[in-house]
C-alpha positions in Angstrom: 18.9 111.0 9.4 17.4 113.0 6.2 14.7 110.5 5.8 11.9 109.8 8.5 12.7 106.8 10.5 9.6 104.8 9.2 10.6 105.2 5.5 14.2 104.2 6.6 12.6 101.1 7.9 11.1 99.8 4.8 14.5 99.8 3.1 16.5 98.6 6.1 15.6 96.1 8.7 18.5 97.0 11.1 20.2 99.8 12.2 23.3 100.5 14.6 22.5 102.2 17.7 25.6 104.7 18.6 25.4 105.8 22.2 28.2 108.2 22.7 29.4 110.4 25.2 30.1 114.3 24.5 32.7 116.2 26.1 30.4 117.9 28.7 29.4 114.5 29.6 25.9 114.3 27.9 25.1 110.9 26.4 23.9 111.1 22.6 22.1 108.4 20.7 22.1 108.0 17.0 20.7 105.5 14.8 22.8 104.6 11.5 22.2 102.1 8.6 25.8 102.6 7.3 28.0 100.2 9.6 31.6 101.8 8.6 30.2 105.2 9.4 29.3 103.7 12.9 32.5 102.4 13.5 34.2 105.4 12.6 32.0 107.5 15.0 32.8 104.9 17.8 36.6 105.3 16.8 36.9 109.2 16.9 34.9 109.0 20.3 37.2 106.6 22.0 40.2 108.2 20.5 38.8 111.3 22.3 38.9 109.5 25.7 35.0 109.2 25.9 32.7 106.3 25.9 30.8 104.9 23.0 29.0 101.8 22.4 27.5 100.2 19.3 24.3 98.2 19.5 22.7 96.3 16.6 18.6 97.1 16.4 15.8 95.9 14.4 13.8 98.8 12.9 10.0 98.1 12.8 7.6 100.7 11.4 4.7 101.1 14.0 1.3 102.6 13.0 -0.1 105.9 14.5 -3.4 106.0 15.7 -4.8 109.2 17.2 -7.3 109.5 19.9 -9.7 112.4 19.3 -10.4 112.9 23.0 -6.5 113.8 23.1 -5.8 115.3 19.7 -8.4 117.4 17.8 -9.5 116.1 14.5 -7.8 119.0 12.5 -4.2 117.8 13.8 -5.3 114.3 13.1 -6.5 115.2 9.3 -3.1 117.4 9.3 -1.0 114.3 10.2 -2.8 112.1 7.8 -3.4 109.5 10.8 -6.2 107.4 11.1 -8.5 108.9 13.9 -10.2 106.4 16.5 
């Protein structure tokens, strides 16, 4: 996705999780907000004889709080996160 997932969550409540198999057998997970695009991906993957599943998921933004005992405050300042 070109935009961060959190900003997309503000515009879309749901997405389609596409779990598809590559030719080398590795499973790849993608999140798409365009149902026709997800269906095209599924159809192309199945035509190649590989596995593909679509799952409807709800996107919920989660706040980020950093613990300064683990992450230095300079990193927290850079990320613009609340420091505990």
